VOGU-3710 file (C-alpha; in Angstrom, 3 decimals, decimal comma):
1> vfmyllsthk> 8,203/72,496/-27,758  9,308/68,661/-27,780  7,822/68,396/-24,165  4,608/70,117/-25,052  4,230/68,094/-28,230  4,838/64,715/-26,333  2,297/65,681/-23,384  -0,530/66,664/-25,929  -0,102/63,771/-28,143  -2,364/60,809/-27,824
11> dpelflwsrl> 0,222/58,074/-27,694  3,190/59,844/-25,721  5,198/56,419/-25,924  4,573/56,021/-29,865  5,379/59,959/-30,338  8,832/59,579/-28,610  9,992/56,184/-30,170  9,143/57,246/-33,335  10,825/60,606/-32,941  13,770/58,989/-31,406
21> neflctlhii> 13,786/56,549/-34,318  14,167/59,487/-36,833  17,153/60,648/-35,076  18,865/57,525/-34,572  18,712/56,835/-38,020  21,185/60,124/-38,835  22,697/59,785/-35,631  21,287/62,850/-34,606  20,645/61,575/-31,052  24,091/61,700/-29,789
31> lhfrlsltss> 24,292/65,747/-31,009  20,719/66,029/-29,574  21,453/64,632/-25,948  24,823/66,097/-26,120  24,379/68,100/-23,141  23,542/65,103/-21,326  26,190/62,920/-22,287  28,905/65,476/-21,981  27,507/66,750/-18,630  30,035/66,965/-15,449
41> qphtrargvq> 27,894/64,933/-13,368  28,292/61,100/-13,774  24,650/60,214/-13,143  23,351/62,669/-15,724  25,758/60,938/-18,199  24,303/57,532/-17,191  21,022/58,652/-17,872  21,645/59,976/-20,997  23,448/56,586/-22,419  20,552/54,692/-20,610
51> llsevlqecy> 18,005/56,432/-22,730  20,335/56,046/-26,485  20,627/52,153/-25,101  16,818/51,656/-24,809  16,429/53,266/-28,184  18,928/50,836/-29,699  17,138/47,848/-28,236  14,094/48,658/-30,231  15,823/50,209/-33,646  18,789/48,095/-34,043
61> gdlterevev> 17,689/46,824/-36,978  17,644/50,126/-39,019  21,202/50,884/-38,653  23,728/51,043/-41,445  27,330/49,745/-41,095  28,909/53,250/-40,643  26,572/53,927/-38,013  27,057/50,847/-35,899  30,721/51,494/-36,276  30,145/55,002/-35,064
71> liafyenrlk> 28,100/53,766/-32,192  30,582/50,992/-30,924  33,284/53,603/-30,969  31,075/55,759/-28,827  30,410/53,125/-26,210  33,843/51,801/-26,298  34,877/55,478/-24,953  32,011/55,347/-22,779  33,741/52,360/-21,073  36,714/54,600/-19,779
81> dhyvitppvl> 33,784/56,956/-18,088  32,606/56,654/-14,283  31,556/53,236/-13,282  27,769/53,978/-12,839  27,653/54,471/-16,763  29,119/51,109/-17,341  25,480/49,248/-17,006  23,716/51,189/-19,752  26,806/50,831/-21,564  26,768/47,148/-21,467
91> rglkaltkct> 23,046/47,307/-22,977  23,763/49,298/-25,688  26,682/46,996/-26,583  24,204/43,917/-26,273  21,598/45,802/-28,578  24,604/46,476/-31,507  25,587/42,622/-31,218  22,362/41,831/-32,803  22,893/43,876/-35,761  23,451/42,087/-38,902
101> vlppgsavsm> 25,561/44,741/-40,411  28,035/44,211/-37,701  31,633/45,545/-39,145  34,360/43,267/-39,223  36,495/43,287/-36,510  34,149/44,725/-34,265  33,332/41,948/-31,989  37,090/41,568/-31,135  37,224/45,404/-30,453  34,294/45,204/-28,304
111> lrslfqdvhv> 35,424/42,182/-26,429  38,841/43,944/-25,984  37,313/46,856/-24,530  35,490/45,074/-22,227  38,481/43,283/-20,775  40,275/46,423/-20,566  38,222/48,461/-19,147  35,691/46,670/-17,136  37,914/44,267/-15,702  36,853/41,230/-17,743
121> qglgadfvfg> 39,647/39,970/-20,034  40,700/38,058/-23,273  39,255/35,605/-26,324  40,525/31,966/-26,899  43,533/31,625/-24,132  43,319/35,459/-23,319  39,730/35,241/-22,924  40,078/32,521/-20,466  43,149/34,050/-18,527  41,109/37,245/-18,196
131> fvqsmdgerd> 38,411/35,388/-16,857  40,498/33,611/-14,514  41,624/37,106/-13,141  38,276/38,426/-13,072  36,857/35,393/-10,951  39,886/35,162/-8,561  38,847/35,719/-5,094  35,148/35,725/-5,808  33,053/35,052/-2,565  29,458/36,327/-3,278
141> prnlllafqi> 27,375/33,160/-4,397  25,551/34,825/-6,800  28,687/35,864/-8,750  29,822/32,230/-8,047  26,917/30,590/-9,741  27,364/32,863/-12,902  30,817/32,595/-12,797  30,685/28,562/-12,643  28,031/28,943/-15,684  30,596/31,110/-17,764
151> aktiisrgyd> 33,254/28,537/-16,980  30,839/25,515/-18,309  30,197/27,536/-21,221  34,106/27,998/-22,068  34,699/24,302/-21,697  31,553/22,923/-23,709  32,242/25,311/-26,472  35,717/24,269/-27,045  37,500/27,468/-26,146  41,234/26,855/-26,058
161> lgkfteelfe> 42,203/26,707/-22,846  45,960/26,964/-24,051  48,342/27,311/-21,236  45,685/28,291/-18,760  44,216/24,936/-18,293  45,874/24,562/-14,722  44,865/28,244/-14,100  41,068/27,756/-14,756  41,091/24,217/-12,626  42,281/26,080/-10,012
171> vtscyfpidf> 40,466/29,187/-9,927  37,185/27,046/-9,704  38,661/23,946/-7,815  39,258/25,976/-4,750  35,536/26,113/-4,142  35,499/22,295/-4,096  33,564/20,953/-2,202  31,009/23,281/-1,564  30,470/24,561/1,890  27,635/27,334/1,893
181> tpppndphgi> 24,669/27,538/3,915  21,948/29,997/2,607  20,787/32,899/4,879  17,223/32,535/6,379  14,804/34,043/3,976  17,528/34,412/1,067  15,551/36,647/-1,790  18,092/35,242/-4,529  16,925/31,836/-3,688  20,662/30,277/-4,140
191> tkedliqmlr> 20,686/26,823/-2,782  24,131/24,574/-1,921  23,148/22,024/-4,533  22,827/24,617/-7,235  26,492/25,417/-6,368  27,414/21,691/-6,076  26,044/20,956/-9,253  27,008/23,694/-11,845  30,961/23,469/-10,074  30,478/19,704/-10,651
201> avltgtpkfa> 29,680/20,426/-14,547  32,855/22,439/-14,722  35,022/19,980/-12,884  33,904/17,277/-14,970  33,674/18,872/-18,381  36,662/18,146/-20,052  39,512/15,322/-19,549  42,065/18,333/-19,817  41,365/18,427/-15,922  41,750/14,699/-15,366
211> efllpliiek> 45,704/15,163/-14,164  44,366/17,691/-11,802  40,777/16,549/-10,364  41,856/13,073/-9,765  44,364/13,774/-7,295  42,154/16,361/-5,764  39,214/13,661/-5,116  41,989/11,108/-3,690  42,819/14,046/-1,582  38,975/14,755/-0,446
221> ldsdvqsakl> 38,356/11,175/0,400  41,047/11,146/2,953  39,007/13,827/4,849  37,159/13,362/7,893  34,051/15,269/6,660  31,438/13,077/5,341  29,497/15,657/3,061  33,364/16,277/0,866  33,593/12,493/0,764  29,985/12,255/-0,612
231> dslqtltvcv> 30,589/15,092/-2,949  34,034/13,624/-4,049  32,644/10,072/-5,012  29,772/11,798/-6,879  31,924/13,859/-8,879  34,189/10,959/-9,861  31,227/9,223/-10,825  30,180/11,914/-13,424  33,840/12,682/-14,372  34,880/9,081/-15,419
241> sqyehkdlae> 32,048/9,075/-17,981  34,130/11,788/-19,956  37,631/10,206/-19,747  39,350/7,585/-21,202  41,731/4,763/-20,044  44,969/6,998/-20,305  43,820/9,595/-18,340  42,984/7,135/-15,385  45,740/5,069/-15,747  48,174/6,941/-13,430
251> fleglwvsir> 45,766/7,369/-10,480  43,926/3,926/-10,614  45,492/2,473/-7,506  45,106/5,774/-5,686  41,427/5,473/-6,222  40,913/1,772/-5,550  42,851/2,246/-1,988  40,389/5,136/-1,223  37,452/3,402/-2,736  38,202/0,072/-0,590
261> revfqtsser> 38,715/1,846/2,497  35,800/3,425/2,626  33,622/0,581/1,523  35,552/-1,529/4,529  35,317/1,102/7,165  32,575/3,474/6,709  29,301/3,375/8,835  27,263/5,662/6,267  25,161/3,935/3,827  25,316/6,965/1,478
271> iesaclaalt> 28,956/6,960/1,292  29,039/3,208/0,981  26,717/3,439/-1,973  28,582/6,130/-3,686  31,813/4,380/-3,553  30,024/1,447/-5,345  28,639/3,641/-8,002  31,949/5,300/-8,373  33,771/2,239/-8,785  31,341/0,676/-11,439
281> altsclsrsv> 31,469/3,693/-13,313  35,392/3,272/-13,198  35,423/-0,142/-14,111  32,622/0,504/-17,090  35,254/3,753/-18,250  38,132/0,821/-18,471  35,997/-1,670/-20,152  35,000/0,720/-23,108  38,437/1,991/-23,777  39,924/1,001/-27,276
291> lssesedcls> 43,241/-0,247/-26,832  46,194/-0,066/-29,377  48,834/-2,875/-29,730  51,396/-0,972/-27,232  48,928/0,337/-24,874  48,488/-1,305/-21,368  45,250/-3,298/-20,717  44,206/-0,726/-17,729  41,101/-3,198/-17,277  42,790/-6,338/-16,232
301> tfldlvlkdc> 45,579/-4,094/-14,159  42,577/-2,769/-12,162  40,614/-5,708/-11,868  43,786/-7,507/-10,573  43,913/-4,858/-7,566  40,463/-5,759/-6,810  40,757/-9,449/-6,778  44,012/-8,984/-4,848  42,280/-6,985/-2,094  38,834/-8,776/-2,206
311> khhlsepdlk> 39,248/-12,400/-3,059  40,864/-13,812/-0,108  38,078/-12,519/2,270  35,508/-14,462/0,819  37,165/-17,283/2,537  37,680/-16,487/5,462  35,263/-17,458/8,504  34,891/-13,940/9,824  32,094/-12,248/8,301  33,141/-9,297/8,831
321> lvwpsakllq> 34,659/-8,031/5,453  32,892/-11,058/3,528  29,999/-8,530/2,850  32,074/-5,590/1,837  34,074/-7,776/-0,715  31,326/-9,228/-2,265  29,692/-5,789/-2,439  32,932/-4,425/-4,268  33,096/-7,320/-6,440  29,363/-7,257/-7,508
331> ascsasiras> 29,985/-3,464/-8,575  32,980/-4,175/-10,417  30,925/-7,115/-12,428  27,795/-4,721/-12,975  29,739/-2,396/-15,317  30,549/-4,722/-18,315  30,470/-8,411/-19,568  34,200/-8,245/-19,677  34,675/-7,393/-16,092  32,136/-9,831/-15,009
341> hvitasvmpn> 33,683/-12,696/-17,120  37,315/-11,859/-15,297  35,879/-11,546/-11,605  33,354/-14,628/-12,021  36,287/-16,717/-13,715  38,833/-15,800/-10,961  36,598/-16,228/-7,746  33,575/-19,067/-8,723  36,006/-22,033/-8,351  37,512/-21,118/-5,118
351> iveqynsrtq> 34,158/-20,681/-3,896  32,643/-23,724/-5,094  35,924/-25,963/-4,188  35,263/-24,063/-0,579  31,611/-24,986/-0,389  32,317/-28,625/-1,055  35,499/-29,052/1,331  33,390/-28,210/4,450  32,356/-31,119/6,409  31,824/-29,817/10,074
361> vkddrsckvi> 28,418/-28,817/10,790  29,048/-25,563/12,497  31,733/-24,574/9,734  29,580/-25,889/7,149  26,230/-23,453/7,906  28,705/-20,557/8,211  30,980/-21,487/5,165  27,884/-22,354/3,248  26,376/-18,783/3,904  29,366/-17,227/2,915
371> afigmtcivq> 29,663/-19,224/-0,302  26,151/-19,146/-1,301  26,055/-15,137/-0,726  29,275/-14,364/-1,911  28,538/-16,402/-5,534  25,354/-14,587/-5,995  26,339/-11,446/-5,192  29,467/-11,906/-7,846  27,580/-13,235/-10,736  24,214/-11,629/-10,336
381> rsfvnydigy> 24,991/-9,272/-13,027  26,881/-12,207/-14,944  23,309/-13,529/-15,606  21,944/-10,274/-16,389  24,700/-10,013/-18,925  24,662/-13,114/-20,135  25,115/-13,505/-23,835  26,583/-16,159/-26,182  29,970/-15,600/-25,516  29,425/-16,499/-22,056
391> rshmgkksdl> 27,703/-19,940/-22,740  31,088/-21,782/-21,646  30,329/-21,122/-17,900  26,880/-23,064/-18,418  28,635/-25,785/-16,019  29,342/-23,317/-13,201  25,812/-22,052/-13,730  24,259/-25,195/-13,119  26,536/-25,710/-10,062  25,463/-22,557/-8,585
401> ghiclqsers> 21,659/-23,422/-8,835  22,639/-26,961/-7,100  24,805/-25,268/-4,503  21,675/-22,819/-4,194  19,207/-25,548/-3,412  21,486/-27,532/-0,940  22,327/-24,389/0,802  18,871/-23,396/1,745  17,918/-26,777/2,728  21,039/-26,947/4,590
411> lsscfsqtac> 19,990/-23,408/6,320  16,500/-24,331/6,728  17,627/-27,672/8,757  19,618/-25,714/10,799  17,311/-22,905/11,176  14,651/-25,336/12,592  16,538/-26,740/15,333  17,065/-23,365/16,252  13,302/-22,366/16,283  12,017/-25,247/17,641
421> lpsalmdqdn> 13,656/-24,822/20,834  11,440/-24,255/23,961  10,832/-20,409/24,441  12,130/-20,886/28,179  15,339/-21,712/27,286  15,339/-18,749/24,626  14,485/-16,500/27,339  17,260/-17,560/29,527  19,713/-17,256/26,973  20,107/-13,761/25,245
431> teaseklshh> 22,862/-15,183/22,897  20,743/-17,770/21,430  17,919/-15,233/20,985  20,173/-13,189/19,059  21,552/-15,924/17,133  18,068/-16,760/16,158  17,282/-13,519/14,839  20,278/-13,347/12,826  19,646/-16,817/11,530  16,472/-15,246/9,985
441> avrqrclsal> 18,055/-12,193/8,464  20,587/-14,517/6,944  17,592/-16,838/5,395  16,148/-13,660/4,338  19,170/-12,528/2,394  19,537/-16,300/0,585  15,906/-15,899/-0,616  16,429/-12,558/-2,101  19,874/-13,591/-3,544  18,397/-16,746/-5,252
451> aavsvhpsvv> 15,637/-14,735/-6,573  18,398/-12,360/-8,057  20,448/-15,072/-9,917  17,449/-16,760/-11,174  17,587/-15,369/-14,639  18,432/-18,146/-16,779  16,131/-21,035/-17,180  18,577/-23,613/-15,821  19,174/-21,909/-12,695  15,234/-21,054/-12,439
461> qestpvllev> 14,436/-25,191/-12,417  16,784/-25,502/-9,586  15,701/-22,474/-7,430  12,096/-22,286/-7,863  11,484/-25,696/-6,276  13,204/-24,136/-3,069  11,176/-21,270/-2,881  7,799/-23,595/-3,376  9,218/-25,602/-0,660  9,811/-23,117/1,801
471> lssahtgsvn> 5,978/-21,763/1,162  5,295/-25,641/1,603  6,933/-25,875/4,951  5,385/-22,786/6,193  2,197/-23,959/5,297  2,506/-27,540/7,150  4,312/-25,780/9,969  7,316/-28,204/9,668  9,346/-25,289/9,617  9,104/-21,948/11,808
481> flveevvlac> 9,061/-19,485/9,072  8,457/-16,093/9,994  5,354/-14,078/7,942  8,200/-11,831/6,271  10,163/-14,876/4,977  6,801/-16,273/3,549  5,935/-12,905/1,696  9,764/-12,662/0,569  9,532/-15,983/-0,687  6,228/-15,028/-2,909
491> rslqriaeqv> 7,787/-11,913/-3,910  11,010/-13,859/-5,027  8,712/-16,017/-7,341  7,358/-12,949/-8,813  10,447/-11,303/-9,354  11,845/-14,684/-11,115  8,661/-14,567/-13,131  9,500/-11,077/-14,183  13,394/-11,065/-15,515  13,586/-14,405/-16,459
501> qdteetgrcf> 14,480/-15,547/-19,936  11,579/-15,978/-22,097  12,022/-19,524/-23,708  9,847/-22,816/-23,887  11,902/-24,207/-21,053  10,933/-21,387/-18,875  7,297/-21,570/-20,032  7,135/-25,219/-19,353  8,696/-25,020/-15,572  6,139/-22,294/-14,731
511> heviiprllg> 3,407/-24,162/-16,461  3,982/-27,551/-15,145  5,685/-26,996/-11,780  5,231/-23,594/-10,240  1,822/-22,568/-11,322  0,081/-25,859/-10,221  1,946/-26,007/-6,840  1,093/-22,316/-6,088  -2,746/-23,095/-6,932  -2,750/-25,793/-4,725
521> ltlqaalqgv> -0,916/-24,086/-1,986  -3,489/-21,227/-2,324  -6,413/-23,860/-1,839  -4,975/-25,539/0,910  -4,716/-22,354/2,903  -8,213/-21,074/1,820  -9,684/-24,328/3,065  -7,620/-24,953/6,151  -9,842/-25,184/9,249  -9,500/-22,464/11,965
531> qlpqeyqqgs> -11,837/-21,350/14,532  -14,255/-18,974/13,009  -15,594/-15,848/14,885  -19,032/-16,184/16,483  -20,770/-14,026/13,790  -19,535/-16,544/11,292  -20,443/-19,631/12,453  -23,669/-19,975/11,563  -22,604/-20,220/7,607  -20,426/-22,961/6,674
541> twrqsqmvcl> -19,353/-21,648/3,532  -17,793/-18,651/4,715  -14,578/-19,967/4,629  -14,653/-21,406/1,275  -16,408/-18,158/-0,125  -13,137/-16,440/0,266  -11,645/-18,626/-2,453  -13,178/-16,346/-4,760  -10,301/-13,837/-4,537  -8,115/-16,460/-6,185
551> lmgcvcslpp> -10,694/-17,070/-8,758  -10,733/-13,142/-9,428  -7,055/-13,204/-9,985  -6,748/-15,867/-11,998  -9,781/-15,066/-14,553  -9,861/-11,639/-14,692  -6,599/-11,486/-15,809  -7,342/-13,628/-19,073  -7,545/-11,941/-22,525  -11,133/-11,838/-23,988
561> svripqldel> -10,025/-14,493/-26,399  -9,616/-17,038/-23,806  -12,718/-19,171/-23,457  -14,142/-19,715/-19,890  -15,694/-22,816/-19,263  -19,471/-22,732/-17,714  -19,263/-19,155/-17,931  -23,020/-18,680/-17,293  -22,837/-20,548/-14,156  -20,021/-19,082/-12,763
571> lseleemsct> -21,618/-15,695/-13,262  -24,719/-16,691/-11,871  -22,756/-17,783/-8,705  -20,649/-14,558/-8,389  -23,990/-12,904/-8,688  -25,543/-14,647/-5,842  -22,529/-14,191/-3,678  -21,988/-10,286/-4,550  -25,952/-10,241/-3,313  -26,194/-12,406/-0,297
581> cthtlsytsa> -22,822/-13,051/1,295  -22,123/-10,523/4,511  -18,258/-11,368/4,378  -16,632/-7,844/3,156  -13,838/-9,453/1,291  -15,568/-12,345/-0,419  -18,751/-10,157/-1,804  -16,361/-7,501/-2,709  -14,313/-9,768/-4,831  -16,989/-11,601/-6,136
591> akcfaglink> -18,514/-8,232/-7,268  -15,047/-7,346/-9,107  -14,852/-11,081/-10,891  -18,180/-10,623/-12,101  -17,530/-7,167/-13,690  -14,563/-7,912/-15,176  -16,198/-10,969/-16,867  -18,711/-8,887/-18,058  -16,316/-6,369/-19,382  -14,999/-8,657/-21,565
601> slqgalvlqv> -17,777/-10,774/-22,709  -18,195/-10,366/-26,412  -21,927/-12,000/-26,509  -24,553/-9,522/-26,769  -26,967/-12,016/-25,398  -25,001/-12,804/-22,184  -24,624/-9,086/-21,208  -28,418/-8,732/-21,730  -28,974/-11,610/-19,677  -26,606/-10,178/-16,905
611> fnlsmdvtrk> -28,047/-7,129/-17,280  -31,761/-8,404/-15,993  -29,922/-10,026/-13,195  -28,315/-7,076/-12,210  -31,378/-5,187/-12,315  -32,620/-7,922/-10,114  -30,275/-7,346/-7,598  -32,230/-5,136/-5,221  -34,697/-7,867/-4,508  -32,519/-10,130/-2,439
621> asrysivffn> -29,490/-7,921/-2,085  -27,696/-6,943/1,471  -27,950/-3,125/1,956  -24,012/-3,429/1,795  -23,546/-5,118/-0,879  -25,726/-3,415/-3,490  -23,993/-0,239/-3,156  -20,747/-2,265/-4,116  -22,208/-4,604/-6,908  -24,452/-2,090/-8,764
631> pqvakallvr> -21,344/0,333/-9,312  -18,824/-2,390/-10,497  -21,144/-3,703/-13,065  -22,295/-0,350/-14,173  -18,620/0,791/-14,457  -17,881/-2,573/-16,249  -20,384/-1,559/-19,053  -19,455/2,132/-18,847  -15,902/1,743/-19,492  -16,439/-0,174/-22,597
641> yhplsttltd> -19,261/2,347/-23,878  -22,188/-0,224/-23,386  -25,465/1,466/-24,041  -26,988/-0,536/-21,145  -24,831/1,154/-18,756  -27,313/4,089/-18,552  -30,026/2,121/-16,754  -27,819/0,647/-14,132  -26,335/4,426/-13,586  -30,063/5,514/-13,423
651> klfslldntd> -30,651/2,935/-10,544  -27,626/4,591/-8,838  -29,198/8,137/-8,947  -32,470/6,711/-7,729  -30,922/5,075/-4,441  -29,635/8,730/-3,371  -33,137/9,295/-2,477  -32,801/6,360/-0,242  -32,741/6,901/3,322  -30,834/3,985/4,239
661> lgsmaadgfs> -28,556/3,587/1,358  -28,283/7,398/-0,262  -24,857/8,146/1,198  -23,429/4,597/0,549  -24,887/5,295/-3,180  -23,294/8,574/-3,616  -19,852/6,843/-2,271  -20,723/4,618/-5,383  -19,884/7,336/-7,936  -16,591/7,803/-6,633
671> llmsdsadvl> -16,251/3,802/-7,595  -17,449/4,873/-11,054  -15,113/7,281/-11,544  -11,816/6,054/-10,059  -9,158/4,042/-11,815  -9,535/0,493/-10,958  -6,034/-1,349/-9,675  -7,014/-5,062/-9,939  -9,418/-5,797/-12,625  -11,076/-2,914/-14,782
681> nrachadvri> -7,599/-1,652/-16,365  -5,649/-2,519/-19,556  -2,896/-4,552/-17,724  -5,717/-6,930/-17,118  -7,025/-6,819/-20,859  -9,872/-4,898/-19,787  -12,093/-3,146/-22,469  -11,530/0,568/-21,632  -12,369/3,322/-23,876  -10,704/6,530/-23,566
691> myrqrffsen> -12,771/9,722/-21,945  -15,409/7,420/-20,562  -15,292/9,853/-17,528  -16,006/12,872/-19,477  -18,865/11,175/-21,250  -20,391/9,868/-18,115  -20,537/13,668/-17,079  -21,619/15,236/-19,679  -24,780/12,701/-19,998  -25,702/12,892/-16,220
701> saklvqgfna> -24,505/16,227/-15,139  -28,156/17,520/-15,797  -29,845/14,707/-14,073  -27,785/15,299/-10,890  -28,980/18,918/-10,854  -32,468/18,143/-11,563  -32,509/15,586/-8,535  -30,925/18,040/-6,314  -33,185/20,355/-6,942  -36,103/18,127/-6,557
711> apqekkpnyl> -35,021/16,005/-3,409  -36,113/17,292/-0,205  -33,352/19,226/2,282  -32,612/15,910/4,015  -31,399/14,251/0,854  -29,584/16,925/-0,598  -26,431/16,264/1,042  -26,425/12,878/-0,947  -26,356/14,419/-4,190  -23,618/17,019/-3,156
721> kalsnivnkl> -21,675/13,961/-2,202  -22,318/12,373/-5,378  -21,575/15,447/-7,465  -17,980/16,046/-5,199  -17,186/12,359/-5,951  -17,985/13,064/-9,951  -15,994/16,384/-10,547  -12,903/15,378/-8,028  -12,203/12,827/-10,844  -12,600/14,668/-13,971
731> pkqvqvtelp> -9,814/16,013/-15,746  -8,862/19,722/-14,677  -9,355/21,324/-18,005  -13,141/19,718/-17,464  -13,641/21,069/-14,325  -12,720/24,570/-15,537  -15,056/24,214/-18,441  -18,149/22,458/-16,461  -17,613/25,058/-13,507  -20,071/27,781/-14,102
741> allsllleal> -23,001/25,109/-14,674  -22,312/23,591/-11,452  -21,431/26,498/-9,486  -24,151/26,809/-7,141  -24,390/23,177/-6,081  -20,267/23,257/-5,402  -21,015/26,229/-3,116  -23,972/24,268/-1,337  -21,204/21,376/-1,253  -19,073/23,933/0,934
751> scpdggvqls> -21,874/24,019/3,497  -22,304/20,047/3,448  -21,537/18,675/7,247  -19,588/15,652/5,349  -15,694/16,436/5,914  -15,000/14,132/2,528  -17,646/16,230/0,572  -15,739/19,382/1,592  -12,396/18,403/0,895  -13,397/16,894/-2,709
761> tlsclepvla> -15,255/20,078/-3,303  -12,028/22,050/-2,157  -9,779/20,185/-4,298  -12,016/20,866/-7,461  -12,231/24,723/-6,995  -8,479/25,298/-5,992  -7,082/24,838/-9,440  -9,829/26,671/-11,108  -9,278/29,768/-8,773  -5,931/29,935/-10,673
771> dppaaliqql> -8,010/31,220/-13,674  -11,415/32,043/-12,365  -14,432/31,929/-14,849  -16,662/35,021/-14,665  -19,555/33,192/-13,161  -17,104/32,564/-10,133  -16,498/36,036/-9,925  -20,061/36,912/-9,602  -20,150/34,840/-6,443  -17,522/35,810/-4,920
781> ealvsrllal> -19,082/37,331/-1,605  -20,821/33,355/-1,254  -17,342/31,820/-1,833  -15,541/33,909/0,663  -18,171/33,429/3,234  -18,072/29,636/3,238  -14,222/29,292/3,082  -13,994/31,216/6,007  -16,313/29,062/7,890  -14,069/25,947/6,494
791> tsspamdvri> -11,108/27,405/8,439  -12,709/26,416/11,658  -13,445/22,888/10,358  -12,435/19,927/12,857  -10,500/18,071/9,891  -6,974/19,535/9,316  -6,912/18,712/5,679  -10,082/20,405/5,557  -8,752/23,695/7,356  -5,387/23,492/4,870
801> aslrcihals> -7,374/23,216/1,798  -9,645/26,327/2,402  -6,794/28,352/3,196  -5,157/27,461/-0,159  -8,491/28,482/-1,516  -8,321/32,126/0,274  -4,785/32,748/-0,624  -5,688/32,085/-4,161  -8,622/34,374/-3,953  -6,113/37,336/-2,971
811> rfpvlpfraq> -5,202/38,000/-6,552  -9,056/38,677/-7,118  -10,964/42,267/-6,608  -11,577/41,416/-3,035  -11,000/45,017/-1,281  -14,529/44,765/0,237  -13,942/41,572/2,071  -10,275/42,678/3,225  -11,480/43,205/6,667  -13,499/40,237/6,892
821> vlralarpld> -10,850/38,018/5,795  -8,045/39,665/7,670  -9,854/39,176/10,793  -11,156/35,599/10,048  -7,386/34,403/9,310  -6,326/35,594/13,041  -8,078/32,670/14,326  -5,814/29,944/12,202  -2,490/31,956/12,982  -2,997/30,053/16,617
831> dkkrlvrnea> -4,189/26,834/15,214  -2,206/23,947/17,082  -1,419/22,203/13,635  1,978/23,721/12,324  0,822/23,519/8,912  -2,468/25,074/9,097  -0,426/28,022/10,573  1,938/28,235/7,816  -0,624/28,159/5,322  -2,650/30,813/7,307
841> vqargewydg> 0,594/33,035/7,489  0,887/32,923/3,919  -2,713/33,781/3,235  -2,891/36,494/5,380  0,195/37,931/4,051  -1,064/37,903/0,639  -4,125/39,391/1,466  -2,708/42,506/3,151  -0,076/43,065/0,770  -2,522/42,724/-2,264
851> sc> -4,983/45,080/-0,456  -2,255/47,703/0,331
//
């Protein structure tokens, strides 16, 4: 009767749950299914328990305390049954734990039953012991990952580990370091990094493991396996953030010996970086410890070890251990202000004395390099951590700046002698050539170190003239500097400007010394006469026109409040150069500078005057400059929502019908919609409003469609290219919203012969296919045929993008196209490019599986 009612009810599932709920409320369900629950067959009993558990998952809120108590007793008894019944019993117990009327003591009772009958043990210390027993000997990576997560929870939630602390550490640390290679095509997706991170979270989760973990790390650092060393060092870096000085005190010497050995001997940059990071973390831990009157100052003890093993290497003429020692000292310095004070006070006087005591030329050169690099490495962080308490070292800082100045000049003198040797002599002696290269490498390190220490204004006043002198010497040719060294000197000046303390003294140095010298050097370089290419010899002003790049960098970075003198004349000259100059760099820089000034102009009359100039540009502009100048000016007005921008963009639309300029005009829309990296951005104080792209699209999409429909067939690709450039720069949400209205044009764009248009259109379609609108479903046949055609495109990027779109289409109702798609995808399976083959395999597999 029950089965008949179930089969004839309008909603069988609702009927079943309602009837079971009625039974459940009076516990009749147990009696109703007593035949299943008491069957002699384990699988039949398991199905009965499973049904009961599923009912409880839906109706646990309706139970009374007495009913919960009876059900708990029933489930606890079932845990002693056959193992196939255990999973549904666990689901039932999980449902009962959600009851608000859980009887007192039932949680402990359930856990005790679990530990006794499912081989998972205890609560508190007993729980830890039971967990240790259940985890011991586990090898399955899935179970290990879950076990590590449980162990992490035990530690993070503050369970009482009691006397089983060491046992918990042992049962987890036996897997350290992780040595696991997942099998190919692993369906579970468990990686070695997952296991490493989870185990590391367990081992570093509590200071109670310190006495066991630190000896283990020291032991693993003696290993010959690089991965074991790296894992140990990274674990040490993490664990010391949880420790106090008392946890580390016993193992400081062993840790330092291991770190020092690896830095001095390793050939792996990853190991060296991990060692230095661990040393910094270790020193930082010791620095933040609160000391009592009777406790030992562990930081001083540890730094004494560091100085004892590293300090004397800075005075040795052999460079082999200078760099490692300097790196170790720098890593210790960077941990805290206190550590930097201790190391700087101990090391700097000896280095300064060593520097000043050398007289012989050869020893002078090598020892000055040692002194200079050693000092800069050591005190680099001291300048960063500069505070009032460190002002007593100002004299040493000034000495450092003076030494930096003399050291660089000395090096430049020595290097210039080597660089001026005849090339024949350099070819005859390979040793001299090798030494020359090493000199250039050391010089580059000197420039980088000089920038690193230039944080305080007193040092900047000494260091920046050295860098400017490098640029001046390179310009005059008095010293043979490499291009890389000149670039590094410029970047060093930029780094100093970004990191130096912002004081009146610093501002005066930049405005009175650095900026005038840089401007002078730049102008000299721009005006320096060279042999021009034949095509540029007719225009005597070609070289001078390149100075507009410098002009753009200066005036376009100014805020609108700064008044630019003779602005009208400047704009007129920029407009003339933008339209008549044939040198690409010159006319593009002039157009950008023009646009940047117009964007910030607050005078309506000036904007209107400039607008009239730009509208007359076609009369005298070259075919190359017009399609760059017009979009730049239009964008300058568009991003600030100026009403005159519409007329300029309409002019750009009209150029799409031009036989010669149509394609380049279409590229202009990409410039119009793209972010500006150098002028029209907020970093350069440009007036850029939000959502200007969306506004432009909403106002002009209809014009684009109308123009496409009215254009002759040979001009339609220009409109498609413009559409693709516009839509591709829109936010994805706007693309999805506007796709139905533009779908026909986008399908046409897929047939456009221009590979750039095809790729841009495909990049627009791919995110839309994840949640396609109804209009796209209706055009499925046309879309599939065009995408399949593009899988044979000459461009690899187009083939990959089309295959990704075909892959996304497999989720659609595409059964009528199955055979056609599978046949067409056979060809890219043999593509000569591996990336294309990978995409083809994935797409074809989805189409085959989805169709089945």
